[in-house]
C-alpha positions as CSV (number, residue, x, y, z in Angstrom):
1,M,0.0,0.0,0.0
2,R,1.4,3.4,-1.0
3,R,2.8,5.6,1.7
4,P,0.6,8.8,2.2
5,A,2.0,11.9,0.6
6,I,1.8,14.0,3.8
7,D,2.2,12.6,7.2
8,F,-0.5,14.5,9.1
9,M,-0.7,12.0,11.9
10,G,3.1,12.0,12.4
11,N,3.0,15.8,12.7
12,K,-0.2,16.0,14.8
13,K,1.8,17.5,17.7
14,W,2.7,20.5,15.5
15,L,-0.8,20.8,14.2
16,F,-2.2,20.8,17.8
17,A,0.5,23.3,18.8
18,F,-0.5,25.6,15.9
19,S,-4.2,25.4,16.9
20,A,-3.2,26.0,20.6
21,L,-1.3,29.2,19.6
22,L,-4.3,30.5,17.5
23,L,-6.7,29.7,20.4
24,A,-4.4,31.4,22.9
25,I,-4.3,34.5,20.8
26,S,-8.0,34.5,20.2
27,I,-9.0,33.8,23.9
28,G,-6.5,36.4,25.0
29,S,-8.0,39.0,22.7
30,L,-11.5,38.1,23.8
31,A,-10.5,38.4,27.4
32,I,-8.6,41.7,27.1
33,R,-10.3,43.5,24.2
34,G,-13.6,41.8,24.3
35,I,-16.2,42.0,21.5
36,T,-17.7,45.3,20.2
37,F,-21.4,44.6,19.8
38,G,-23.4,46.5,17.3
39,I,-26.5,48.5,18.3
40,E,-28.7,45.6,17.3
41,F,-27.4,43.8,20.4
42,Q,-26.8,46.7,22.8
43,G,-29.3,49.2,21.6
44,G,-28.4,52.7,20.5
45,T,-28.4,55.0,17.5
46,V,-26.8,55.0,14.0
47,M,-26.4,58.3,12.2
48,T,-25.5,58.4,8.6
49,L,-23.8,61.6,7.5
50,I,-23.3,62.4,3.8
51,G,-21.2,65.0,2.1
52,A,-18.5,65.0,4.7
53,D,-15.5,64.5,2.5
54,E,-13.6,67.4,4.0
55,V,-14.5,66.6,7.6
56,S,-12.2,64.7,9.9
57,T,-13.1,62.0,12.4
58,A,-12.0,64.3,15.2
59,E,-14.3,67.1,14.0
60,V,-17.3,64.7,13.9
61,R,-16.5,63.7,17.5
62,D,-16.3,67.3,18.6
63,A,-19.6,68.0,16.9
64,L,-21.2,65.1,18.8
65,D,-19.8,66.5,22.0
66,A,-21.1,70.0,21.2
67,A,-24.6,68.6,20.5
68,G,-24.7,67.0,23.9
69,V,-24.6,63.4,22.7
70,A,-24.2,61.1,25.7
71,D,-20.9,59.2,25.8
72,A,-19.7,61.1,22.7
73,G,-16.1,60.2,23.4
74,N,-16.8,56.5,22.9
75,A,-19.0,56.9,19.8
76,V,-17.9,54.7,16.9
77,I,-17.2,56.8,13.9
78,Q,-16.7,54.9,10.7
79,P,-15.9,56.5,7.3
80,T,-17.9,55.3,4.3
81,E,-16.8,54.9,0.7
82,D,-19.1,57.7,-0.5
83,G,-17.4,60.3,1.6
84,G,-19.6,60.2,4.6
85,Y,-19.7,58.7,8.1
86,L,-21.6,56.1,10.0
87,V,-21.8,57.2,13.6
88,R,-22.9,54.8,16.4
89,T,-23.8,56.1,19.8
90,T,-25.5,54.7,22.9
91,E,-28.5,57.1,22.6
92,D,-31.8,55.1,22.7
93,D,-34.3,58.0,22.5
94,A,-35.3,58.4,18.8
95,D,-36.5,62.0,19.1
96,L,-33.4,63.1,21.0
97,A,-31.2,61.3,18.4
98,A,-32.9,63.1,15.6
99,D,-32.2,66.5,17.3
100,H,-28.6,65.5,17.8
101,F,-28.3,64.6,14.1
102,Q,-29.6,68.0,13.1
103,Q,-27.2,69.8,15.4
104,V,-24.2,67.8,14.2
105,T,-24.9,68.5,10.6
106,D,-25.3,72.2,11.3
107,T,-22.1,72.3,13.3
108,L,-20.1,70.5,10.6
109,G,-21.7,72.7,7.8
110,L,-22.8,69.6,5.9
111,P,-25.2,70.0,2.9
112,E,-28.9,69.7,3.4
113,Q,-29.9,66.1,4.0
114,D,-32.7,64.0,5.3
115,V,-32.6,62.9,8.9
116,N,-31.0,59.5,8.6
117,V,-31.1,58.0,12.0
118,T,-31.8,54.5,13.2
119,T,-32.5,54.0,16.9
120,I,-32.9,50.6,18.6
121,G,-34.0,50.2,22.2
122,P,-32.1,47.9,24.6
123,G,-35.1,45.5,25.0
124,W,-35.0,44.7,21.3
125,G,-31.2,44.2,21.5
126,E,-31.7,41.7,24.3
127,N,-34.2,39.8,22.1
128,V,-31.8,39.7,19.2
129,T,-29.0,38.4,21.5
130,R,-31.2,35.7,22.9
131,A,-32.4,34.6,19.5
132,A,-28.8,34.5,18.2
133,L,-27.6,32.4,21.1
134,W,-30.5,30.0,20.7
135,A,-29.8,29.7,16.9
136,L,-26.1,28.9,17.6
137,L,-27.0,26.3,20.3
138,A,-29.7,24.7,18.1
139,S,-27.2,24.4,15.3
140,L,-24.6,22.7,17.5
141,V,-27.2,20.3,18.9
142,A,-28.5,19.5,15.4
143,I,-25.0,18.9,14.2
144,L,-24.2,16.6,17.2
145,G,-27.4,14.6,16.5
146,Y,-26.9,14.3,12.7
147,V,-23.2,13.2,12.9
148,S,-24.0,10.7,15.7
149,L,-26.8,9.1,13.6
150,R,-24.9,9.2,10.3
151,F,-21.6,8.1,11.7
152,E,-20.9,7.6,15.5
153,Y,-20.8,9.7,18.6
154,K,-17.0,9.9,18.7
155,M,-17.1,11.5,15.3
156,S,-19.9,13.9,16.4
157,L,-18.0,15.0,19.5
158,T,-14.7,15.6,17.7
159,A,-16.7,17.5,15.0
160,I,-18.1,19.8,17.7
161,V,-14.6,20.3,19.1
162,A,-13.5,21.4,15.6
163,L,-16.5,23.7,15.2
164,V,-15.8,25.4,18.6
165,H,-12.2,25.7,17.5
166,D,-13.3,27.6,14.4
167,I,-15.8,29.8,16.1
168,V,-13.4,30.8,18.9
169,I,-10.6,31.7,16.4
170,T,-13.0,33.7,14.2
171,L,-14.3,35.6,17.2
172,G,-10.8,36.1,18.5
173,I,-9.4,37.5,15.3
174,Y,-12.6,39.6,14.9
175,S,-11.9,41.0,18.4
176,L,-8.2,41.5,17.6
177,F,-9.1,43.8,14.7
178,G,-11.7,45.6,16.7
179,L,-14.6,44.9,14.3
180,E,-18.2,45.3,15.3
181,F,-20.3,42.2,16.0
182,T,-23.6,42.5,14.2
183,P,-26.4,40.2,13.1
184,N,-24.4,39.8,9.8
185,T,-21.5,38.5,11.9
186,M,-23.8,36.0,13.5
187,A,-25.1,34.9,10.1
188,A,-21.4,34.4,9.1
189,L,-20.8,32.2,12.1
190,L,-23.7,30.0,11.3
191,T,-22.5,29.8,7.7
192,I,-19.1,28.8,9.0
193,L,-20.6,25.9,10.9
194,G,-22.0,24.5,7.7
195,Y,-18.7,24.8,5.7
196,S,-16.6,23.5,8.5
197,L,-18.9,20.5,9.1
198,Y,-18.9,19.7,5.4
199,D,-15.1,19.5,5.3
200,T,-15.1,17.3,8.4
201,V,-17.8,15.0,7.2
202,V,-15.9,14.4,3.9
203,V,-12.8,13.3,5.8
204,F,-14.8,11.2,8.3
205,H,-16.7,9.5,5.5
206,R,-13.5,8.3,3.9
207,I,-12.0,7.3,7.3
208,R,-15.1,5.2,8.0
209,E,-15.0,3.5,4.6
210,N,-11.3,2.6,4.9
211,G,-11.8,1.6,8.5
212,Q,-14.2,-1.1,7.5
213,R,-11.5,-3.0,5.6
214,L,-8.6,-2.1,7.8
215,V,-5.8,-4.7,7.7
216,K,-2.0,-4.5,8.2
217,Q,-2.3,-0.9,9.3
218,T,-2.8,1.1,12.5
219,F,-5.9,3.2,12.7
220,Q,-3.8,6.4,12.6
221,Q,-2.0,5.2,9.4
222,M,-5.3,4.5,7.8
223,A,-6.7,7.9,8.9
224,N,-3.6,9.6,7.5
225,E,-4.1,7.8,4.2
226,S,-7.8,8.8,4.2
227,I,-7.0,12.4,4.6
228,N,-4.6,12.3,1.7
229,Q,-7.2,10.7,-0.5
230,V,-9.6,13.5,0.0
231,L,-7.0,16.3,0.3
232,A,-7.2,17.5,-3.3
233,R,-11.0,17.6,-3.0
234,S,-10.9,19.6,0.2
235,I,-8.5,22.1,-1.2
236,N,-10.5,22.6,-4.4
237,T,-13.7,23.0,-2.4
238,S,-12.2,25.5,0.0
239,L,-10.6,27.6,-2.7
240,T,-13.8,27.8,-4.8
241,S,-15.6,28.9,-1.7
242,L,-13.0,31.4,-0.5
243,I,-12.6,33.2,-3.9
244,P,-16.0,34.8,-4.0
245,V,-15.7,35.7,-0.3
246,A,-12.3,37.3,-1.0
247,C,-13.9,39.3,-3.8
248,L,-16.7,40.4,-1.4
249,L,-14.0,41.3,1.2
250,A,-12.1,43.4,-1.4
251,F,-14.9,45.1,-3.2
252,G,-18.0,45.0,-0.8
253,G,-19.3,47.9,1.2
254,V,-18.5,48.6,4.8
255,T,-21.1,46.3,6.2
256,L,-20.4,43.5,3.7
257,K,-16.7,43.7,4.4
258,D,-17.2,42.9,8.1
259,F,-19.4,40.0,7.1
260,A,-17.0,38.7,4.5
261,F,-14.0,39.1,6.9
262,A,-15.7,36.8,9.5
263,L,-16.7,34.3,6.8
264,F,-13.2,34.3,5.3
265,I,-11.4,33.7,8.6
266,G,-13.9,31.0,9.7
267,M,-13.8,29.2,6.4
268,M,-10.0,29.0,6.5
269,A,-10.1,27.8,10.1
270,G,-12.8,25.2,9.1
271,A,-10.7,23.9,6.2
272,Y,-7.7,23.5,8.5
273,S,-9.6,22.0,11.5
274,S,-11.1,19.1,9.6
275,I,-7.6,17.9,8.9
276,G,-5.5,19.3,11.7
277,V,-8.0,19.0,14.6
278,A,-11.0,16.8,14.1
279,S,-9.3,13.9,12.3
280,P,-6.2,13.5,14.6
281,I,-8.3,13.8,17.8
282,Y,-10.7,11.2,16.4
283,A,-7.9,8.8,15.3
284,L,-6.3,9.1,18.8
285,W,-9.5,8.4,20.5
286,K,-10.5,5.5,18.2
287,E,-7.1,3.9,18.5
288,R,-7.8,3.4,22.3
289,E,-10.3,0.7,21.4
290,P,-9.0,-2.8,22.0
291,K,-9.3,-3.9,18.3
292,F,-7.2,-1.0,17.1
293,Q,-4.8,-1.1,20.1
294,A,-3.9,-4.6,18.8
295,L,-3.3,-3.3,15.3
296,K,-1.1,-0.5,16.7
297,K,1.1,-2.9,18.6
298,K,1.6,-5.0,15.6
299,Y,1.9,-2.5,12.7
300,E,2.9,0.9,14.2
301,N,6.5,0.5,13.1
302,R,5.7,-0.7,9.6
303,A,5.2,1.4,6.5
304,A,1.6,2.2,5.7
């Protein structure tokens, strides 16, 4: 039997170390910097200012302060590609926010424009947060149930480990770059679960097929060979999925770029975790079974 092209199992310690480094950076960023939640989750106001090409961010902040906007110093001021600004504040009174908008545009000398203000109360934000968490939890439970029925519980649990790995890394890098967490970001996370699970199921399916006729090999050797058999397919699938997301990241608007960034990082993490996290953990766990322990003792020093 031909030796696998890449010895993933032989280098599993390096793969685990790489994942541990990414997780440490991600968890550290989440602990220190935290996540900046959008007004959809926290409540607040978004003002859209147009015709502000010659106005600096500092001037916008000074205008907010002069208008009496609460917590103006912590307002999020984001330039847009059409020469304007998106301004996010903690104000949750719609009428007061509209008055502030008018005062800001007058102070900055901006051209006549419609009052473009969106205000969301904290109660609605709590409902969105609760719904998002339930959606994420329901997705994980459904994945756990599906993989358990389709394959076995050991595969389902290691698949969940890989999914958590992908989500934590995505959120950590999102936090590291200081991007705002919005419902679009949550949609990206749920999409990431699907892509990551697909990659993992492809590998697991081949491992299960090869495991049914396992002879003269250890389980890890067979798993390594299985990964190499589907490696080209996994790479091609990942690339064809990442290319449109990369285009969206490069050419999309401000809101779409944040969504595409989360999706891009999560899809790369998912492509890696199916090979570098889920498969090695599953192989190590499976090889503890008596049947495969015997094969390990007999064939671990032989060529696969």
